[in-house]
C-alpha positions as MATLAB code, in Angstrom:
seq = 'MLEEHDLYPQAQVCLLSRDADTKVAQTHATAERWRRGEFVLGQSGVAAISEPGRPSKPRLVDKAHLPKRGMQSKEERAALIHALCHIEFTAINLAWDAVYRFRGLPSAFYSDWIQVADEEAHHFSMLRDYLKTQNYDYGDFSAHDGLWQMALETAHDPLVRMALVPRVLEARGLDVISGIMLRFRESGHHDVVEILTVIQSDEVGHVDIGSRWFHYLCKQRDLDSEIVFRELLEKHMKNYIKGSIDRVARRQAGFSEQELDYLDGTG';
ca = [
     115.562   56.790   45.684;
     115.715   58.504   49.274;
     114.222   56.510   52.091;
     111.623   58.717   53.714;
     111.189   58.680   57.480;
     108.625   60.593   59.591;
     109.370   63.791   60.579;
     107.887   64.102   63.995;
     109.792   61.615   65.988;
     113.074   63.298   64.692;
     111.880   66.788   65.673;
     111.127   65.384   69.144;
     114.855   63.976   69.103;
     115.790   67.409   68.404;
     113.708   69.145   70.965;
     114.741   66.553   73.936;
     118.407   66.524   73.310;
     120.113   67.632   76.272;
     123.733   68.548   75.200;
     124.038   72.096   73.430;
     126.438   70.517   70.881;
     124.563   67.805   69.883;
     121.336   69.731   69.693;
     122.884   71.918   67.270;
     124.539   69.112   65.215;
     121.040   67.312   65.206;
     119.096   70.556   64.301;
     121.573   71.155   61.117;
     121.432   67.777   60.174;
     117.564   67.327   60.282;
     117.233   70.399   58.491;
     119.546   69.241   55.773;
     117.716   66.078   55.618;
     114.209   67.887   55.421;
     115.535   70.006   52.376;
     116.512   66.839   50.487;
     112.990   65.252   50.917;
     113.946   62.464   53.078;
     111.319   63.249   55.654;
     107.347   62.874   55.601;
     104.481   64.112   57.807;
     103.838   60.789   59.131;
     100.973   59.621   61.580;
     103.039   59.353   64.876;
     101.335   60.708   67.853;
     102.002   63.749   70.014;
     103.629   63.135   73.727;
     103.101   65.465   76.477;
     106.349   67.478   76.399;
     106.520   69.698   79.725;
     109.892   70.296   79.730;
     112.497   70.790   76.595;
     115.877   69.133   76.253;
     118.508   71.275   77.853;
     122.101   71.020   79.713;
     122.154   71.145   83.476;
     123.472   74.612   83.065;
     122.721   77.501   83.037;
     120.851   77.613   86.325;
     117.098   78.984   85.926;
     116.204   81.661   88.198;
     113.557   84.276   88.646;
     114.081   87.172   86.677;
     114.951   89.329   89.736;
     117.934   87.194   90.465;
     119.701   87.462   87.090;
     123.309   88.671   87.014;
     123.856   92.353   86.129;
     124.277   92.772   82.580;
     125.768   96.014   80.952;
     129.016   97.393   79.363;
     131.004   98.562   82.471;
     133.079   95.336   82.690;
     134.251   92.222   80.728;
     131.991   90.120   82.887;
     128.762   92.372   82.474;
     129.449   92.271   78.595;
     129.659   88.261   78.713;
     126.434   88.290   81.108;
     124.598   90.131   78.141;
     125.974   88.083   75.765;
     125.085   84.949   77.589;
     121.454   86.175   78.134;
     121.231   86.389   74.298;
     122.752   83.166   73.751;
     120.344   81.531   76.219;
     117.587   83.374   74.183;
     118.822   81.657   70.868;
     119.221   78.413   72.666;
     115.430   78.485   73.855;
     114.537   79.679   70.283;
     115.834   76.261   69.144;
     113.567   74.396   71.410;
     110.591   76.564   70.623;
     111.005   76.010   66.890;
     111.180   72.368   67.184;
     108.373   72.216   69.547;
     106.394   74.024   66.829;
     107.152   71.429   64.380;
     106.253   68.595   66.943;
     103.343   69.623   68.432;
     101.156   70.947   65.820;
      99.952   68.621   63.282;
      97.963   68.890   60.277;
      99.298   72.047   58.753;
     100.504   72.598   55.089;
     104.282   71.475   54.647;
     105.304   74.882   54.448;
     104.504   75.576   58.291;
     107.063   72.732   58.674;
     109.775   74.259   56.176;
     109.753   77.573   57.986;
     109.796   76.412   61.257;
     112.734   74.090   60.512;
     114.335   76.692   58.815;
     113.977   78.815   62.093;
     115.484   76.170   63.971;
     118.402   75.809   61.685;
     119.172   79.532   61.723;
     118.603   79.822   65.541;
     121.257   77.316   66.086;
     123.827   79.283   64.077;
     122.748   82.349   66.069;
     123.506   80.221   69.336;
     126.631   78.853   68.044;
     128.379   82.333   66.855;
     127.249   83.875   70.459;
     128.539   80.878   72.259;
     132.025   80.916   70.324;
     132.378   84.615   70.997;
     131.942   83.823   75.100;
     134.411   81.219   74.660;
     136.988   83.886   73.480;
     136.205   85.745   76.409;
     137.154   82.602   78.569;
     133.128   82.089   79.193;
     130.746   79.474   78.301;
     127.022   78.722   77.873;
     126.046   78.051   81.457;
     128.550   80.165   83.270;
     125.623   82.630   84.292;
     122.141   82.030   85.567;
     119.042   82.401   83.027;
     115.320   82.762   83.390;
     112.694   80.629   81.501;
     110.099   82.856   80.593;
     110.255   82.097   76.759;
     109.540   78.385   77.363;
     106.663   79.019   80.082;
     105.006   80.942   77.140;
     105.577   77.868   74.845;
     103.459   75.443   77.814;
     100.865   78.195   77.662;
     100.184   78.479   74.159;
     100.798   74.815   73.621;
      96.815   74.082   72.925;
      96.444   75.992   69.750;
      99.152   77.000   66.805;
      97.374   80.192   66.381;
      97.893   81.444   70.030;
     101.422   80.140   69.639;
     101.909   82.036   66.558;
     100.331   85.239   68.171;
     102.355   85.306   71.463;
     105.584   83.794   71.105;
     107.138   85.115   67.560;
     104.825   88.402   67.616;
     105.189   89.337   71.254;
     108.271   87.722   73.042;
     110.472   87.273   70.136;
     109.410   90.471   68.344;
     110.582   92.422   71.323;
     114.082   91.421   70.382;
     113.407   93.517   67.179;
     112.810   96.476   69.566;
     116.127   96.263   71.598;
     118.727   94.767   69.390;
     119.732   98.115   67.482;
     120.327   99.662   70.844;
     122.625   96.527   72.064;
     124.453   96.991   68.798;
     124.873  100.829   69.264;
     126.470   99.966   72.715;
     128.994   97.259   71.624;
     129.844   99.414   68.412;
     130.541  102.560   70.552;
     132.777  100.291   73.087;
     134.721   99.207   69.888;
     133.480   95.353   69.852;
     133.025   95.455   66.442;
     132.981   91.427   66.356;
     129.960   91.556   68.402;
     128.157   93.816   65.929;
     128.771   91.609   63.287;
     127.247   88.817   65.027;
     124.230   90.842   66.256;
     123.906   92.272   62.386;
     123.167   88.555   61.299;
     121.043   87.702   64.087;
     119.293   91.057   63.595;
     118.496   90.337   59.867;
     117.235   86.633   60.211;
     115.005   87.394   63.403;
     112.780   89.727   61.247;
     112.243   86.833   58.985;
     111.352   84.663   62.117;
     108.798   87.177   63.353;
     107.783   87.341   60.049;
     106.825   83.614   59.631;
     104.824   83.902   63.067;
     102.906   86.892   61.392;
     102.233   84.731   58.098;
     100.900   81.780   60.186;
      99.090   83.643   62.542;
      97.201   85.711   59.821;
      96.910   81.993   57.929;
      95.108   80.562   61.105;
      92.973   83.462   61.648;
      91.852   83.782   57.854;
      91.071   79.518   58.129;
      89.067   80.336   60.972;
      87.513   83.441   59.762;
      88.718   85.756   62.355;
      89.798   89.328   62.621;
      93.605   89.096   63.299;
      93.629   92.427   64.787;
      91.102   91.851   67.240;
      92.440   88.220   67.907;
      95.792   89.955   68.644;
      94.658   92.342   71.164;
      92.453   89.820   72.884;
      95.227   87.356   73.316;
      97.559   89.729   74.365;
      95.270   91.163   76.791;
      94.281   87.672   78.096;
      97.782   86.201   78.405;
     100.161   89.102   79.072;
      97.999   91.362   81.060;
     101.353   92.909   82.227;
     102.945   93.629   78.964;
     104.437   96.997   78.922;
     103.563   99.203   75.672;
     105.940  101.815   74.572;
     109.082  102.392   72.413;
     108.791   99.882   69.463;
     110.929   99.420   66.103;
     108.094  100.001   63.601;
     110.252   99.527   60.450;
     111.573   96.164   61.672;
     107.993   95.300   63.070;
     106.390   96.256   59.401;
     108.982   94.133   57.647;
     107.903   91.300   60.185;
     104.377   91.630   59.321;
     102.786   93.966   61.713;
      99.951   96.318   60.566;
      99.729   99.853   61.348;
      96.916   99.440   63.780;
      99.102   96.597   65.570;
     101.692   98.992   65.825;
      99.836  101.998   67.170;
      98.262   99.515   69.782;
     101.708   98.103   70.673;
     103.287  101.604   71.176;
     100.372  102.658   73.179;
      99.095  105.418   70.649;
      96.263  103.414   69.373;
];
């Protein structure tokens, strides 16, 4: 018989782990143990966590001071891959934070976000391994902290978190990744395209997980999900720029037609 352990302290360990290799290894190991039934949803308390575990580099800066990213040089391409790598690393922390911070939800919620953490760790490793083939590594370029700041802003309520992190910030990746893939394909970097193809497929699923739990929580509270989504976006992200979105990917990720019209500015 397997010995059962409280999941939450282990989620906290993964969240607070500072070394990138260690965080990835702990994430994969914890996900596998959860799938084997070695953890239970225990009664341990929730500590206030304002900073996740992350290495001393990359240096976090304002968006205005980020390095130039593009396709014109090896360094610009590496900076672009590094930016994606940082998003994936932060996404590992976001997934573990959801597991650790939000209690009293169905077991399926924790299964979903542990799966997300596991897949984000794989994405991070693929992108980092590619950077190394170009004689760069994670931390060689500066980055920004916008994703984690939104985690703090939504820490009080899983409904708000599901609305604004997966369905807004992470969903934005669904809108832009096809264009990034096209640029790498046209420049002959097919190895990068292969990596991004995996990430694109998984990220639709991750945003869909956010959509499903957002709708679950709205239904539980007898709220209209479309009205709530608009209200939260207008309250927390007043500067959100409506415009071109990937309607096909977002439909697959659980967005309604009314939400899509609102997001692209036509409704």
